[in-house]
C-alpha positions as semicolon CSV with decimal commas, in nm:
position;residue;x (nm);y (nm);z (nm)
1;X;-3,293;-5,359;-6,444
2;X;-3,363;-5,088;-6,697
3;X;-3,297;-5,183;-7,062
4;X;-3,389;-5,550;-7,009
5;X;-3,673;-5,550;-6,756
6;X;-3,501;-5,840;-6,578
7;X;-3,454;-5,859;-6,201
8;X;-3,084;-5,855;-6,112
9;X;-2,994;-5,996;-5,771
10;X;-2,614;-5,995;-5,794
11;X;-2,434;-5,660;-5,789
12;X;-2,161;-5,811;-6,005
13;X;-2,416;-5,852;-6,283
14;X;-2,469;-5,474;-6,299
15;X;-2,276;-5,202;-6,478
16;X;-2,320;-4,827;-6,444
17;X;-2,405;-4,711;-6,794
18;X;-2,366;-4,363;-6,937
19;X;-2,700;-4,316;-7,112
20;X;-2,522;-4,082;-7,353
21;X;-2,190;-4,267;-7,390
22;X;-1,870;-4,070;-7,340
23;X;-1,734;-4,167;-7,683
24;X;-2,066;-4,074;-7,846
25;X;-2,057;-3,736;-7,673
26;X;-1,697;-3,683;-7,785
27;X;-1,802;-3,725;-8,147
28;X;-2,098;-3,490;-8,103
29;X;-1,920;-3,189;-7,953
30;X;-1,759;-3,291;-7,624
31;X;-1,414;-3,288;-7,787
32;X;-1,424;-2,909;-7,768
33;X;-1,546;-2,893;-7,406
34;X;-1,334;-2,783;-7,113
35;X;-1,192;-3,056;-6,891
36;X;-1,435;-2,943;-6,619
37;X;-1,740;-2,982;-6,842
38;X;-1,623;-3,326;-6,959
39;X;-1,573;-3,434;-6,597
40;X;-1,918;-3,300;-6,499
41;X;-2,075;-3,489;-6,790
42;X;-1,895;-3,814;-6,703
43;X;-2,016;-3,797;-6,341
44;X;-2,363;-3,651;-6,394
45;X;-2,611;-3,879;-6,211
46;X;-2,878;-3,787;-6,467
47;X;-2,659;-3,961;-6,728
48;X;-2,583;-4,268;-6,513
49;X;-2,802;-4,576;-6,488
50;X;-2,742;-4,917;-6,326
51;X;-2,811;-5,175;-6,596
52;X;-2,732;-5,537;-6,662
53;X;-2,370;-5,581;-6,762
54;X;-2,473;-5,771;-7,075
55;X;-2,705;-5,491;-7,193
56;X;-2,437;-5,229;-7,126
57;X;-2,184;-5,423;-7,330
58;X;-2,424;-5,478;-7,618
59;X;-2,491;-5,102;-7,625
60;X;-2,127;-4,995;-7,622
61;X;-2,080;-4,636;-7,739
62;X;-2,388;-4,630;-7,959
63;X;-2,680;-4,392;-7,944
64;X;-3,051;-4,463;-7,999
65;X;-3,029;-4,458;-8,378
66;X;-2,803;-4,765;-8,357
67;X;-2,914;-4,936;-8,035
68;X;-3,234;-4,961;-7,832
69;X;-3,297;-5,136;-7,499
70;X;-3,416;-5,495;-7,542
71;X;-3,717;-5,415;-7,319
72;X;-3,972;-5,241;-7,545
73;X;-4,135;-5,088;-7,236
74;X;-3,822;-4,883;-7,160
75;X;-3,743;-4,758;-7,511
76;X;-3,948;-4,437;-7,501
77;X;-3,804;-4,336;-7,164
78;X;-3,451;-4,417;-7,285
79;X;-3,480;-4,208;-7,602
80;X;-3,641;-3,915;-7,421
81;X;-3,373;-3,919;-7,151
82;X;-3,094;-3,954;-7,408
83;X;-3,223;-3,655;-7,606
84;X;-3,277;-3,444;-7,291
85;X;-2,920;-3,509;-7,170
86;X;-2,772;-3,444;-7,515
87;X;-2,964;-3,116;-7,541
88;X;-2,876;-3,003;-7,189
89;X;-2,505;-3,040;-7,269
90;X;-2,535;-2,885;-7,613
91;X;-2,434;-3,195;-7,808
92;X;-2,463;-3,139;-8,181
93;X;-2,647;-3,373;-8,417
94;X;-2,657;-3,338;-8,793
95;X;-2,989;-3,232;-8,944
96;X;-3,040;-3,591;-9,062
97;X;-2,964;-3,735;-8,717
98;X;-3,202;-3,487;-8,555
99;X;-3,481;-3,579;-8,800
100;X;-3,423;-3,949;-8,731
101;X;-3,424;-3,893;-8,352
102;X;-3,751;-3,700;-8,373
103;X;-3,907;-3,973;-8,589
104;X;-3,778;-4,247;-8,358
105;X;-3,920;-4,065;-8,054
106;X;-4,256;-4,041;-8,228
107;X;-4,258;-4,413;-8,310
108;X;-4,152;-4,522;-7,961
109;X;-4,352;-4,272;-7,757
110;X;-4,661;-4,248;-7,972
111;X;-4,632;-3,873;-8,032
C-alpha cells in the first residue's frame, strides 16, 4: 500500500485517504468555497488513495510539513501530489509554509 510499502491482503485493513485532508483544506481556503466545490474536492479521485488504515490514522488531518509517509520511497511522490492538488484547487499557504514546502520537495525529490 502507498505510504507504508506493505502488501495489504485484507480490504478491512485499508482506508481511503484524502491526500490533502478535508480539514487541512478547510483551514487553507476551502471554508470560503461553494458547497459544490467542496463536494468535488471531497470526491476527487486524484485526491483519494487506498492506504493502510494505520497509516491513514497516523496522518490524520496533517499536511506534509507535519507528516510524511513511513515509506521513504513514496515521500517525493506524496509531496508532489499533495502540492499539485492544493494548487489545482487554489488552496492558500502562507509565505513561510510555501518556502518550507518547496524546501521539503527539494530534499525529498532531489531537486
